[in-house]
C-alpha positions in Angstrom: 58.1 18.7 12.3 56.5 20.7 9.4 52.8 21.7 9.1 52.0 18.7 6.8 53.3 16.2 9.4 51.5 18.0 12.2 48.3 18.0 10.3 48.6 14.3 9.6 49.3 13.4 13.2 46.5 15.6 14.4 44.1 13.9 12.0 45.3 10.5 13.1 44.8 11.3 16.7 41.3 12.6 15.9 40.4 9.3 14.3 41.8 7.4 17.2 39.8 9.6 19.6 36.6 8.5 17.8 37.5 4.8 17.7 38.6 4.8 21.4 35.4 6.6 22.3 33.4 3.6 21.1 35.6 0.7 22.3 36.2 2.4 25.7 32.7 3.4 26.4 31.9 3.3 30.1 29.7 0.3 29.8 32.7 -1.7 28.3 34.6 -1.1 31.5 31.6 -2.2 33.6 31.3 -5.4 31.5 35.0 -6.3 31.9 34.9 -5.7 35.7 31.6 -7.6 35.9 33.0 -10.6 34.0 36.0 -10.6 36.4 33.6 -10.6 39.4 31.5 -13.4 37.7 34.5 -15.7 37.4 35.7 -14.8 40.9 32.4 -16.0 42.3 32.2 -19.0 39.9 35.6 -20.3 40.8 35.0 -19.7 44.5 37.6 -17.0 44.8 40.4 -18.5 42.7 42.7 -15.6 43.9 43.4 -17.6 47.1 44.3 -20.8 45.1 46.5 -18.8 42.8 48.5 -17.3 45.7 48.9 -20.7 47.5 48.8 -23.5 45.0 50.0 -21.3 42.1 53.1 -20.4 44.1 53.9 -24.1 44.7 53.5 -25.0 41.1 55.7 -22.1 40.0 58.4 -23.2 42.4 58.6 -26.5 40.5 56.9 -28.8 42.9 54.7 -30.2 40.1 57.1 -30.0 37.2 57.6 -33.2 35.2 60.1 -33.2 32.4 58.1 -35.8 30.5 55.0 -33.7 30.3 54.2 -32.2 26.8 55.2 -28.6 26.2 58.2 -26.4 25.5 58.9 -24.6 28.8 58.4 -25.2 32.5 55.8 -23.4 34.7 58.3 -20.8 36.0 59.5 -20.0 32.5 55.9 -19.7 31.2 55.0 -17.3 34.1 58.2 -15.3 33.4 57.5 -15.1 29.7 53.9 -13.9 30.4 55.1 -11.5 33.1 57.8 -10.1 30.9 54.9 -9.0 28.6 52.9 -7.5 31.5 55.5 -6.2 33.9 56.8 -3.5 31.5 56.5 0.2 31.0 52.8 0.0 31.7 54.0 -0.3 35.3 56.3 2.7 35.1 54.7 4.9 32.4 51.1 3.7 32.4 50.7 4.3 36.1 52.1 7.8 35.7 49.6 8.5 32.9 46.7 7.2 35.1 47.6 9.5 38.0 48.4 12.5 35.8 45.0 12.3 34.2 42.8 10.5 36.7 44.4 11.5 40.0 45.1 9.3 43.1 41.7 7.6 42.9 42.8 5.8 39.7 45.1 3.6 41.9 42.1 2.2 43.8 40.5 1.1 40.5 43.8 -0.4 39.4 43.6 -2.6 42.5 40.1 -3.7 41.7 41.1 -4.6 38.1 44.1 -6.5 39.5 41.9 -8.7 41.8 39.3 -9.2 39.1 42.1 -9.8 36.6 43.3 -12.8 38.6 40.0 -14.6 37.8 40.0 -13.4 34.2 43.5 -14.8 33.7 42.7 -18.1 35.4 39.6 -18.6 33.2 41.2 -17.5 29.9 44.3 -19.7 30.4 42.2 -22.7 31.4 40.4 -22.5 28.1 43.6 -22.0 26.1 45.2 -25.0 27.8 42.1 -27.2 27.2 42.0 -26.3 23.5 45.7 -25.9 22.7 47.1 -27.4 19.5 49.3 -30.4 20.4 50.2 -31.5 16.9 53.8 -31.0 18.0 54.0 -31.8 21.7 57.4 -30.1 22.0 56.1 -26.9 20.6 52.3 -26.5 21.3 50.3 -23.5 20.1 47.4 -22.0 22.1 45.3 -18.9 22.8 41.8 -17.7 22.4 42.0 -18.2 18.6 42.3 -21.9 19.1 39.6 -21.9 21.7 37.2 -20.3 19.2 38.3 -22.6 16.4 38.0 -25.9 18.3 35.2 -24.9 20.6 32.8 -23.9 17.8 34.0 -26.9 15.7 32.8 -29.1 18.6 29.4 -27.6 18.2 29.4 -28.1 14.4 30.2 -24.5 13.7 33.7 -24.7 12.4 33.5 -21.8 9.9 32.3 -19.5 12.6 35.1 -20.7 14.9 37.8 -19.9 12.3 36.3 -16.5 11.6 36.2 -15.6 15.3 39.8 -16.9 15.7 41.0 -14.6 12.8 39.2 -11.6 14.3 41.0 -12.2 17.6 44.3 -12.5 15.8 43.8 -9.2 14.0 43.1 -7.5 17.3 46.2 -9.3 18.8 48.4 -7.9 16.0 47.1 -4.4 16.6 47.9 -4.7 20.3 51.3 -6.3 19.7 52.3 -3.4 17.4 50.9 -0.6 19.6 51.0 -1.4 23.3 53.4 -4.3 23.2 55.9 -2.6 21.0 55.5 1.1 20.1 54.5 2.2 23.6 57.5 0.5 25.1 60.0 1.8 22.5 58.6 5.4 22.7 58.9 5.5 26.5 62.5 4.2 26.4 63.3 6.7 23.6 62.2 9.8 25.4 63.5 8.6 28.8 67.0 7.9 27.3 67.0 11.2 25.4 65.9 13.1 28.5 68.6 11.4 30.7 71.6 11.1 28.3 70.8 13.3 25.3 70.9 10.3 23.0 68.4 10.8 20.1 65.3 8.7 20.5 65.6 7.3 17.0 69.1 6.0 17.8 67.6 4.3 20.9 65.0 2.7 18.6 67.6 1.2 16.3 69.5 -0.3 19.3 66.2 -1.7 20.7 65.3 -3.2 17.3 68.6 -5.0 17.1 68.4 -6.4 20.7 64.8 -7.5 20.4 65.5 -9.1 17.0 68.4 -11.1 18.3 66.2 -12.6 21.0 63.0 -13.3 19.1 64.8 -15.1 16.3 65.2 -18.0 18.7 61.5 -18.5 19.3 59.6 -19.3 22.6 62.4 -21.4 24.1 64.9 -18.6 23.9 62.3 -16.1 25.0 61.4 -18.2 28.0 65.0 -18.6 28.9 65.8 -14.8 28.7 62.6 -13.9 30.5 63.4 -16.4 33.3 66.6 -14.4 34.0 65.5 -10.9 33.1 62.1 -10.7 34.9 63.2 -11.6 38.5 66.3 -9.3 38.2 64.4 -6.3 37.0 61.5 -6.7 39.5 63.9 -7.0 42.4 65.9 -3.9 41.2 62.8 -1.8 40.8 61.3 -3.0 44.0 64.3 -2.2 46.1 64.6 1.3 44.7 60.9 1.9 45.3 61.1 0.7 48.9 64.0 3.1 49.6 61.9 6.1 48.4 58.9 5.0 50.4 61.0 4.6 53.5 62.2 8.1 53.0 58.6 9.3 52.8 57.1 6.8 55.3 55.2 9.6 57.2 53.2 10.5 54.1 52.1 6.9 53.2 49.0 6.7 55.5 47.7 10.0 54.2 48.4 8.9 50.6 46.4 5.6 51.1 43.5 7.6 52.5 43.7 10.0 49.5 43.6 7.0 47.1 40.4 5.7 48.8 38.6 9.0 49.0 39.6 10.1 45.5 38.2 6.9 44.0 34.7 8.1 44.9 34.9 11.9 44.9 36.5 14.6 42.8 40.2 15.4 43.3 40.8 19.2 43.5 43.3 20.7 41.1 46.7 21.6 42.6 49.9 22.7 41.0 50.7 20.7 37.9 47.6 18.5 38.5 44.6 20.0 36.7 42.0 18.1 38.7 40.0 14.9 38.1 36.5 13.5 38.8 35.7 10.2 40.4 34.4 8.9 37.1 37.7 9.7 35.3 39.7 8.1 38.1 37.7 5.0 37.5 38.2 5.3 33.7 42.0 5.8 33.9 42.5 3.3 36.6 40.7 0.6 34.7 42.3 1.5 31.3 45.9 1.6 32.6 45.5 -1.5 34.8 44.0 -3.5 31.9 46.8 -2.4 29.7 49.4 -3.2 32.3 48.1 -6.6 33.5 46.5 -7.5 30.1 43.6 -8.9 32.1 40.8 -10.0 29.7 42.9 -9.4 26.6 43.7 -13.1 26.0 47.4 -12.4 25.3 49.2 -14.2 28.1 47.3 -17.5 27.5 49.4 -17.8 24.3 52.6 -17.9 26.4 51.1 -20.2 29.1 50.0 -22.6 26.3 53.6 -23.5 25.8 54.0 -24.8 29.4 55.0 -28.4 30.1 52.0 -30.0 31.8 49.3 -32.6 31.5 46.9 -30.6 33.7 45.4 -27.6 31.9 44.1 -26.0 35.1 47.5 -26.3 36.8 49.0 -23.7 34.4 45.9 -21.6 34.7 46.3 -21.3 38.4 49.9 -20.1 37.8 48.6 -17.5 35.4 46.4 -16.1 38.2 49.5 -14.8 39.9 50.3 -12.4 37.0 47.8 -9.6 37.9 48.8 -9.8 41.6 52.5 -9.4 40.8 52.0 -6.8 38.1 49.2 -4.6 39.5 48.9 -5.2 43.2 52.7 -5.1 43.8 54.6 -3.4 41.0 52.0 -0.8 39.9 51.2 0.1 43.5 54.9 0.6 44.2 55.1 3.1 41.3 51.9 4.9 42.4 53.1 5.3 46.0 56.4 6.7 44.8 54.7 9.3 42.5 52.2 10.3 45.1 54.4 10.3 48.2 57.1 12.5 46.6 54.6 15.0 45.4 55.6 14.7 41.7 52.0 14.4 40.5 50.8 17.8 42.0 54.1 19.6 42.2 54.1 23.4 42.4 56.3 25.7 40.4 59.1 25.7 43.0 62.4 25.1 41.2 60.8 25.4 37.7 59.9 28.8 36.2 57.6 31.7 36.6 56.3 34.2 34.0 57.0 37.8 34.6 53.2 38.5 34.2 50.1 36.6 33.1 49.9 36.2 29.4 46.7 36.9 27.4 44.8 34.8 24.9 43.9 36.0 21.4 41.1 34.5 19.4 42.3 32.3 16.5 40.8 30.7 13.5 38.7 28.5 13.5 36.2 30.1 15.9 36.5 28.6 19.4 40.2 28.2 19.3 42.7 30.5 21.0 46.4 31.5 20.7 48.8 32.5 23.3 49.8 36.1 22.3 53.3 36.9 21.1 55.6 38.9 23.4 59.3 39.6 23.2 60.1 37.2 20.4 63.9 36.6 20.7 64.3 36.3 17.0 62.4 39.1 15.2 63.4 37.6 11.8 61.4 34.4 12.6 58.4 34.3 10.3 57.0 31.1 11.7 53.3 31.4 12.4 53.8 29.6 15.8 53.1 31.9 18.7 56.0 32.7 21.0 56.4 33.8 24.6 59.6 35.0 25.9 59.9 34.0 29.5 62.4 35.8 31.8 64.6 33.3 33.5 64.1 33.7 37.3 66.5 32.8 40.0 64.1 30.0 41.0 64.9 28.3 37.7 68.4 27.8 38.8 67.1 25.6 41.7 65.7 23.2 39.2 69.0 21.4 39.0 68.8 20.7 42.7 65.4 18.9 42.2 65.6 17.3 38.8 69.4 16.7 38.5 69.5 18.8 35.3 68.5 22.2 33.9 66.0 22.7 31.2 67.2 22.7 27.6 65.9 23.6 24.2 63.3 21.0 23.0 62.0 20.4 26.5 58.2 20.2 26.7 56.5 22.5 29.2 53.0 23.6 30.0 50.9 26.3 31.8 47.5 25.6 33.3 44.5 27.5 32.0 40.8 27.6 32.8 38.2 27.2 29.9 34.5 27.0 29.6 34.5 23.4 28.4 35.1 20.1 30.2 38.3 18.4 29.1 37.6 15.0 27.5 40.6 13.5 29.4 39.9 14.6 33.0 36.3 15.9 33.1 37.4 19.3 34.5 37.5 22.8 33.0 41.3 23.1 33.4 43.7 22.2 30.6 47.4 22.0 30.1 48.6 24.6 27.5 51.5 22.7 26.0 54.6 24.5 24.8 58.2 23.8 23.8 61.4 25.5 25.0 62.9 27.1 21.9 66.1 28.8 23.0 67.9 29.1 26.2 69.6 32.4 26.7 71.4 34.4 29.4 68.3 36.2 30.5 65.5 33.8 29.7 64.1 31.4 27.1 61.3 31.3 24.5 58.3 29.0 24.7 56.6 28.0 21.5 52.9 27.4 21.5 51.0 26.0 18.6 48.4 28.2 16.9 44.9 27.5 18.2 46.3 25.5 21.1 43.3 25.9 23.4 39.6 25.3 22.7 37.0 27.3 24.5 33.8 29.3 23.6 35.0 32.2 25.6 38.5 33.5 26.3 40.4 31.1 28.6 42.4 32.5 31.5 45.6 31.3 33.0 45.3 29.9 36.5 48.7 31.2 37.6 52.1 32.2 36.0 53.9 28.9 36.8 55.6 27.1 33.9 55.9 23.4 34.5 58.3 21.0 33.0 56.2 18.3 31.3 56.9 14.7 32.3 54.9 12.4 30.1 54.7 8.6 30.8 57.8 7.1 32.4 59.5 10.5 32.8 57.1 11.4 35.6 58.1 8.3 37.5 61.8 9.2 37.0 61.1 12.7 38.2 59.4 11.3 41.4 62.5 9.1 42.2 64.7 12.2 41.5 62.7 14.3 44.0 63.7 11.7 46.7 67.3 11.1 45.7 68.6 13.4 42.9 69.9 11.2 40.1 68.2 8.0 41.3 65.3 8.3 38.9 67.4 9.3 36.0 69.5 6.1 36.2 67.3 3.6 37.9 64.2 4.3 35.9 66.3 4.5 32.7 67.8 1.0 33.4 64.4 -0.4 34.5 62.8 1.1 31.4 65.3 -0.7 29.1 64.9 -4.0 30.9 61.1 -3.7 31.1 60.7 -2.6 27.5 62.9 -5.3 26.1 61.2 -8.1 28.1 57.7 -6.8 27.1 58.6 -6.5 23.4 60.1 -10.0 23.1 57.0 -11.6 24.6 54.6 -9.6 22.6 56.5 -10.4 19.4 55.7 -14.1 20.2 52.1 -13.3 20.7 51.8 -11.6 17.4 53.8 -14.4 15.8 51.3 -17.0 17.0 48.5 -14.9 15.5 50.3 -14.9 12.1 50.8 -18.7 12.3 47.1 -19.2 13.0 46.0 -17.0 10.1 48.7 -17.6 7.4 51.0 -20.4 8.6 54.7 -20.5 9.6 55.9 -18.9 6.4 54.7 -15.6 7.7 56.8 -15.5 10.8 60.0 -14.0 9.4 58.3 -11.2 7.5 56.3 -10.4 10.7 59.4 -10.3 12.8 61.1 -7.9 10.4 58.0 -5.6 10.4 57.8 -5.8 14.2 61.4 -4.7 14.6 60.9 -1.9 12.1 58.0 -0.5 14.1 60.3 -0.2 17.1 62.3 2.4 15.1 59.1 4.1 13.7 57.8 4.6 17.2 60.8 6.6 18.3 60.4 9.1 15.5 59.0 12.5 16.6 55.4 11.4 16.2 54.1 10.9 19.8 54.6 13.9 22.0 52.1 13.8 24.9 50.3 11.6 27.4 47.1 12.0 25.4 48.7 10.8 22.1 50.3 7.9 24.0 47.1 6.8 25.5 45.3 7.0 22.1 47.8 4.4 20.7 47.8 2.0 23.6 44.1 2.3 24.3 43.3 1.1 20.8 45.4 -2.1 21.1 44.0 -3.0 24.5 40.4 -2.1 23.7 40.1 -4.1 20.5 41.4 -7.3 22.2 38.9 -7.0 25.0 36.1 -6.8 22.4 37.4 -10.0 20.8 38.3 -12.1 23.9 35.6 -11.3 26.5 32.9 -12.8 24.3 35.0 -16.0 23.8 35.4 -16.3 27.6 31.7 -15.9 28.2 30.7 -18.4 25.5 33.0 -21.1 26.6 33.3 -20.1 30.3 31.2 -23.0 31.5 33.7 -25.5 30.0 36.5 -23.8 31.8 34.7 -23.7 35.2 33.9 -27.5 34.9 37.6 -28.3 34.4 38.6 -25.8 37.1 36.3 -27.4 39.8 37.3 -30.9 38.7 41.0 -30.1 39.2 40.2 -28.5 42.6 38.3 -31.6 43.7 41.3 -33.9 42.7 43.7 -31.5 44.4 41.8 -31.6 47.7 41.5 -35.4 47.4 45.3 -35.6 47.3 45.6 -37.1 43.9 48.6 -34.9 43.0 50.5 -35.3 46.3 52.3 -38.5 45.3 53.2 -37.0 41.9 54.7 -34.0 43.6 56.6 -36.1 46.1 58.0 -38.2 43.4 59.2 -35.1 41.6 61.0 -33.9 44.7 62.7 -37.2 45.2 63.8 -37.4 41.5 65.2 -33.8 41.6 67.1 -34.7 44.9 68.7 -37.7 43.2 69.7 -35.6 40.2 
């Protein structure tokens, strides 16, 4: 990557930092969690009804082939889950722990529970206001809630405008979190495991995703109905094996999660420390991204369900955050924590011969890692080099990771500064570098000029050089620490399945936004651009957890700003319908209907 490209990317990340600083202000997180608690109380703890009644509905007990819609309850849940159970569960959880520490997991649980109420409410509204002009292919989502809801109050122009604003945020999220995040993670994971260039991976993904989404929601629902159960079972079994191997560590890990949620987590090894506030921040952000609670995306898939009862599908939707966050995300978190991947020491990695020094750079307040022993004296690149002797410990890396380091690998050292890091709230930072050339006696690490910001000279905490595992690669490394090679292959396979399932569902979400704004003619151009962005995301543009978070945080955040107000404005209507359905359910009005379905299915 040349200097111009680097400057552009740095500038883009700086702009995203500013935007995300506004849309992810602390009070926004409190509002989202508060709205979830509000609807939890207003529904009388709908979480219980989702787990009991929602499971029965998903199992097909209330299915009626004559009901209006395109797909059954199970397929609708699978399509929505295929968008949520994705690389957010593998890579997103890893980002949360790497930046926020174990306490982030606790706040993910809280978002999961509150998210069940958010999903139930949002889907209730979308089912009440869905467009049934074509009963065999209904359209729904917060944009239709705004359009029809405001129109009922004589404010149709406002409703259309609010609907368009939501669709714009929907497209941003579809392209970033629902698409680019997934493809990028698969690209780096495949390149790490097999040496296949990430861009080649992007091309293959674009072809596969394109072949599925061309068939619309019915094909997406059919593929998701097969793919989601398979990939969840595969990942769950592998995770359970690792947890059984580390069963003795689990009680201590659970205790650490609880204590770290309310107190700082000390730095250790590769973990640079984290405050309770940042544990809350990262747990909330990654859980919201993973479960999509409050975003208003999954109601678009649920609106295609075959049912005459709007709340019935909403209760099914309440299962999503439970499956996604309470089960799958927790499994990933326990694997990362119990294996010690998150705060690993330098054993099996590399150690510098002595502690390097920092030299002041331009502009003032930035620092370089000084040059020593450049392996190529003719190199006139302004990038600073460190030549690191290859110790015998490095040879042991293969025993832990299943592979040796190679040129191009990302590594980091830990330094202490006089500023608090804006990602963790601590004074420690990761000094990122890249392995330049592996030789018989050692290898060179390239550090960007001005790579550390501090008013006074930073100091390295120790001489350990850590292999960097951004996103899903940290989860793969955790599995590898338990069973060498397991993470490389299992997480690779899971990443492909999770990413494809997520991208096909999010393509449908974005498609529905285009239909609302511009009509059906815009669908094909949109799908072409969507597939093109898969390839773009695998180009060498995103290189770290921070850059990855910038991209996904933008998409998640803007949707929250659009959908939460819609939920609050029309929430009373949803609650009235929810309680009416609950009253009729308790009165047994649906029992005969369910029994008739069972009898008809038995005859068939």
